[in-house]
C-alpha positions, -999 to +999 in steps of 0.1 A: -012-216+042+025-204+059+035-210+090+058-200+119+076-230+107+075-227+071+060-209+038+040-221+014+036-209-027+022-221-053+038-231-084+032-245-116+038-279-128+053-302-153+025-320-161-008-311-175-038-298-152-015-302-118+003-274-098+025-273-075+028-265-036+063-256-024+070-257+010+101-236+024+110-240+060+112-207+079+143-219+095+181-228+088+191-259+097+155-281+089+152-307+080+115-327+086+085-309+084+049-311+095+017-292+094-011-277+068+005-262+036-027-252+016-066-254+019-082-258-014-121-258-020-147-268-050-177-251-059-192-238-093-190-201-087-150-190-087-163-169-056-177-191-038-147-212-039-125-186-027-142-176+002-148-210+012-111-217+015-103-184+040-132-191+060-125-229+065-082-214+067-096-182+089-114-205+115-091-233+115-064-207+130-044-211+096-044-173+086-053-144+110-073-125+085-108-124+086-129-121+055-135-084+044-172-088+056-160-092+090-134-058+085-145-021+088-138-001+061-134+039+080-161+053+065-138+084+057-126+067+026-160+072+014-154+104+002-125+125-018-090+119-004-054+138-018-018+122-014+006+143-019+031+118-037+024+125-077+022+167-070+057+163-049+074+126-044+098+135-018+094+172-017+068+171+002+064+206+028+044+221+047+043+251+025+034+229-007+004+213+009-013+247+020-011+259-018-021+225-024-053+232-004-061+267-016-055+259-053-088+233-039-102+260-023-109+279-052-116+254-078-143+243-051-132+208-049-140+193-013-109+174+001-121+151+029-093+130+038-053+140+028-025+117+030+011+128+036+034+104+014+069+100+017+094+127+019+085+143+057+107+127+078+142+131+088+164+117+060+197+103+063+228+129+048+246+090+040+220+072+025+189+088+010+168+054+016+175+054+052+160+073+090+182+088+115+144+099+132+108+090+137+100+122+141+090+150+107+119+171+092+119+203+109+129+223+078+098+208+056+075+213+083+093+242+104+052+240+128+057+205+133+036+178+120+010+188+146+008+226+132+002+216+096-022+196+109-040+219+118-042+242+099-051+212+075-083+207+100-094+239+106-086+265+083-097+238+049-121+216+071-103+181+063-115+157+084-086+136+085-053+131+077-028+099+072+014+100+067+033+074+049+058+052+069+075+019+060+074-014+074+114-016+079+119+023+089+130+036+054+138+015+023+170+005+036+155+003+071+173+028+101+213+049+093+234+029+118+249+061+132+219+083+135+200+088+168+177+063+166+193+033+160+218+049+186+196+054+213+177+018+205+202-002+192+182-030+212+154-032+189+167-035+156+186-063+136+209-065+112+196-083+082+213-104+052+212-071+031+230-054+060+201-033+066+194-028+100+152-030+104+129-034+137+136-069+156+106-091+158+109-089+193+103-057+194+087-047+170+056-035+188+068-017+214+091+002+181+056+007+165+042+017+188+062+044+204+058+058+163+025+058+162+014+071+197+039+105+183+020+101+150-011+101+167-007+133+192+000+150+166-031+144+150-023+124+124-058+099+123-043+071+100-009+055+084-007+043+053+024+018+054+042+009+027+073-018+017+057-045+041+068-072+014+105-061+021+104-074+051+107-110+042+131-096+016+160-087+042+154-113+064+151-137+040+184-171+045+183-159+086+168-182+112+137-185+118+131-158+089+094-168+087+075-168+124+100-129+124+079-116+090+049-128+110+057-113+141+060-080+125+032-080+107+012-084+134+030-062+159+025-033+135-012-038+124-019-041+164+004-011+173-021+007+145-053-009+159-050+005+192-035+040+176-053+046+146-085+022+155-068-001+128-074+026+100-045+019+078-036+017+042-014-014+038+011-008+007+030-030-020+024-064+006+018-090-024+027-124-007+007-148+020+026-132+046+015-102+040-020-105+034-029-136+059-013-119+090-034-089+094-062-097+117-075-053+124-070-030+093-088-036+056-074-019+032-049-030+004-033-018-021-010-043-040+001-025-068+039-013-077+042+025-079+027+037-108+042+075-127+016+089-148+038+113-161+067+090-170+059+078-204+079+046-198+054+031-168+025+028-191+049-001-199+045-016-176+009-020-170+008-054-185+031-070-165+016-050-130-018-062-137-006-099-139+013-089-109-022-081-097-043-110-111-021-133-085-038-114-056-066-116-076-085-140-053-069-129-019-083-094-028-113-102-038-120-126-005-105-108+023-089-074+017-106-045-011-138-034-015-136-055-049-109-057-077-116-057-119-091-058-138-090-045-173-062-058-202-048-038-228-021-034-249+010-026-235+014+012-242+018+021-274+000+051-290-008+042-328-013+006-322-038+018-289-064+036-292-079+024-263-050+036-238-046+067-260-085+079-254-083+072-226-050+089-216-065+124-233-096+122-220-083+115-185-056+145-193-077+166-213-112+165-214-124+162-180-120+184-155-107+188-115-148+199-105-156+162-127-140+144-097-162+154-069-190+128-071-191+097-089-224+105-103-209+138-121-176+120-132-196+093-151-217+123-169-182+141-180-172+109-191-199+098-211-213+137-226-170+135-236-172+101-252-208+112-272-189+135-289-158+116-298-158+121-339-186+152-337-167+178-310-140+163-298-112+148-324-078+124-320-048+121-336-041+090-331-004+090-354+002+119-327+015+110-296-002+137-279 
């Protein structure tokens, strides 16, 4: 349990069959702490035990995130969506998005929602990891975000369009020489990393201004990234934990008022991120994965371990269910299943197979049944 006074974490213990609960003060100069640092439940069913701990903690007010059964999953996520990230990374533009929509139309792939990921904003010329404005880059979006979104909705019949933004402004915060900072210095704080990010006391006003602008452009939901960085940047500063909680609650409340809580929370994996989301229901816990970079396959086992730490939290109150499947680290000549899966996705399945769950299951089963008779793999060769 984390409060405005302290942050509590479960750590391994040197004693058999025991764990340690480490409590860290949330502000400097603290000599004594008191309060509830953990909730424990026992049951023969692990899922019930997890449910009971979170249900009790929420009812007692120790956390602000209700159980997933008390939240609403936005209807749009039941349809097929597309994110610009793996197609364009930071080089996303209106022209490229429209070109991709033409490809989807030609292949008769019905895209219900689109996420315009990182790369649409005004990035500092001094640093690629800081922003100078909350507005879009006019060179990439000559018709503005509104013009691009109008095309997506009116011409290609996309129901919902979302955009990415960072909870810390950007990966390394706000450019101190940019207009955003110069015009609103009172809304930001300089952290121990020398990164300028939204100040806890001003966070709601800052994000509400940003979100309301995006809503006016036709944006229907947001993906809020770098949430775990908020704690990292503020760690060691006075009132660190309480400030993280205030920022977390402020951005969630702003998104609730502007987008009815339709948020994809991203890369928030600690209790401070997970337990203070009163409204939003969707979270991505893993780090970025680049399918076109072979070295990223080596990290799948490590990422699965990180996801397992958050397994109980996600299963209890955030997702629709999380299933972990463990494979050996990527090695084509040893990991037969990994090679088969990679070739199945990369060569044998078509884009149209992903249109519906039934068509994907059918195409996958058909391909697997044909392995050894019609389809062949040379496992000694890196395909």
